[in-house]
VOGU-3710 file (C-alpha; in Angstrom, 3 decimals, decimal comma):
1> msppadaprp> -25,654/15,018/-60,682  -22,775/13,272/-58,885  -19,715/15,062/-57,449  -16,466/15,014/-59,443  -14,200/12,001/-58,846  -11,459/14,104/-57,239  -13,827/15,889/-54,802  -13,132/15,205/-51,116  -15,518/12,685/-49,647  -17,421/13,697/-46,521
11> rsgpsrllkv> -16,161/12,085/-43,342  -18,425/9,798/-41,447  -17,765/8,744/-37,877  -14,913/9,784/-35,582  -11,645/11,016/-36,988  -8,591/8,800/-36,982  -6,972/10,904/-34,261  -9,992/10,407/-32,020  -9,871/6,637/-32,623  -6,174/6,549/-31,696
21> alavlvvgal> -6,802/8,620/-28,549  -9,600/6,270/-27,531  -7,393/3,222/-28,107  -4,611/4,743/-25,984  -7,113/5,502/-23,212  -8,484/1,947/-23,207  -5,026/0,357/-23,280  -3,869/2,711/-20,507  -6,858/1,834/-18,342  -6,342/-1,885/-18,860
31> gamllpprwl> -2,625/-1,486/-18,148  -3,402/0,351/-14,917  -5,405/-2,655/-13,762  -2,341/-4,858/-14,205  0,299/-2,600/-12,671  1,302/-2,982/-9,042  -0,505/-0,389/-6,871  2,759/1,322/-5,863  3,420/2,172/-9,543  0,134/4,087/-9,506
41> gmgstsadal> 1,080/5,967/-6,342  -1,058/3,704/-4,161  -0,246/1,664/-1,131  -1,525/-1,831/-0,548  -2,844/-3,609/2,495  -3,832/-7,141/3,373  -7,249/-8,257/4,573  -5,706/-9,043/7,967  -4,213/-5,555/8,352  -7,428/-3,855/7,227
51> karlaegdrg> -9,536/-5,911/9,630  -7,202/-4,994/12,502  -7,396/-1,280/11,668  -11,194/-1,402/11,398  -11,414/-3,279/14,718  -9,320/-0,525/16,353  -11,802/2,075/15,042  -9,177/3,898/12,952  -10,901/7,212/12,122  -8,230/8,149/9,587
61> lavvdvrtgf> -9,453/5,398/7,298  -12,285/5,298/4,733  -13,280/2,145/2,857  -14,665/2,645/-0,665  -16,063/-0,385/-2,487  -15,981/0,053/-6,283  -17,849/-3,135/-7,180  -21,302/-3,023/-8,761  -24,342/-2,256/-6,641  -25,430/-5,892/-6,979
71> efrhghipga> -22,078/-7,145/-5,664  -22,107/-4,612/-2,825  -25,660/-5,498/-1,704  -24,748/-9,186/-1,561  -21,841/-8,668/0,824  -19,455/-5,869/1,732  -17,054/-4,873/4,468  -18,955/-3,213/7,328  -18,764/0,560/7,059  -17,739/0,570/3,396
81> vavplhwvpf> -19,129/3,201/1,049  -20,372/1,985/-2,349  -19,174/3,884/-5,414  -19,233/1,588/-8,454  -16,163/1,994/-10,667  -18,117/3,486/-13,556  -19,353/6,262/-11,218  -15,999/7,134/-9,628  -15,150/9,974/-12,083  -18,581/11,516/-11,455
91> evgalaplrd> -18,442/11,137/-7,661  -15,085/12,834/-7,062  -16,894/15,842/-5,585  -18,986/13,666/-3,271  -15,829/11,848/-2,145  -13,978/15,132/-1,443  -14,573/14,910/2,358  -12,436/11,743/2,308  -9,370/13,562/0,905  -7,881/13,942/4,390
101> kevvliclsg> -8,221/10,223/5,109  -6,486/7,157/3,830  -8,911/5,768/1,263  -8,841/1,972/1,001  -10,286/0,877/-2,337  -11,916/-2,512/-2,679  -13,283/-4,605/-5,527  -13,563/-8,359/-5,899  -9,926/-9,120/-6,782  -8,020/-5,820/-6,695
111> hrsrlaglvl> -8,041/-4,887/-10,394  -10,982/-2,474/-10,571  -9,859/-0,801/-7,359  -6,491/-0,002/-8,958  -8,261/1,707/-11,834  -10,419/3,654/-9,370  -7,201/4,601/-7,560  -5,743/5,985/-10,779  -8,835/8,163/-11,268  -8,769/9,391/-7,663
121> rlagfprltn> -5,003/10,012/-7,798  -5,539/12,230/-10,853  -8,317/14,002/-8,918  -5,859/14,877/-6,148  -6,486/12,237/-3,489  -3,118/11,896/-1,735  -3,471/8,675/0,305  -4,890/5,718/-1,588  -4,548/2,059/-0,661  -5,632/-1,064/-2,505
131> ltggmaawra> -6,913/-4,132/-0,637  -4,674/-6,905/-1,954  -6,878/-9,696/-3,255  -10,032/-7,619/-2,726  -13,216/-9,086/-1,300  -12,042/-12,536/-2,374  -9,200/-12,277/0,173  -11,568/-10,869/2,828  -13,986/-13,757/2,289  -11,231/-16,372/2,182
141> rgyreeadpg> -10,422/-15,443/5,794  -14,068/-15,685/6,810  -14,277/-12,070/7,979  -17,682/-10,543/8,676  -19,676/-8,932/5,895  -22,867/-6,920/5,776  -25,459/-7,711/3,119  -28,777/-6,358/1,924  -29,865/-8,574/-0,986  -33,457/-7,304/-0,793
151> a> -32,521/-3,679/-1,561
//
């Protein structure tokens, strides 16, 4: 026996509200990648300035590379910590010791690092900086990298 024609049909899949919330989240994340870092409460630094600070041994600085593990293994700034972007929300606790430092976020071009900065800003990290131009800018200047392609 079939249900009456005016009977409510069972819902399948996510509700409309959930779909709208997901769309807003995706658009917001993509927008964050396009906004200037200062609009996200982040500073920005050049490859030249970062290299100078690292050469001085600035202990108030932590470099976090949010590229994939593959990208990181094939060349990264010496001393950088690898936390791929998709793991940043899950690694906030592990990154907590860096809260007192200026955290310089790095990706290939500067877009993913801005998104990571938004996540860390929401998690309470007060001093975040984006490497302008990312690893592409670092490499364009011929600065030293560490690599471990066999790992």
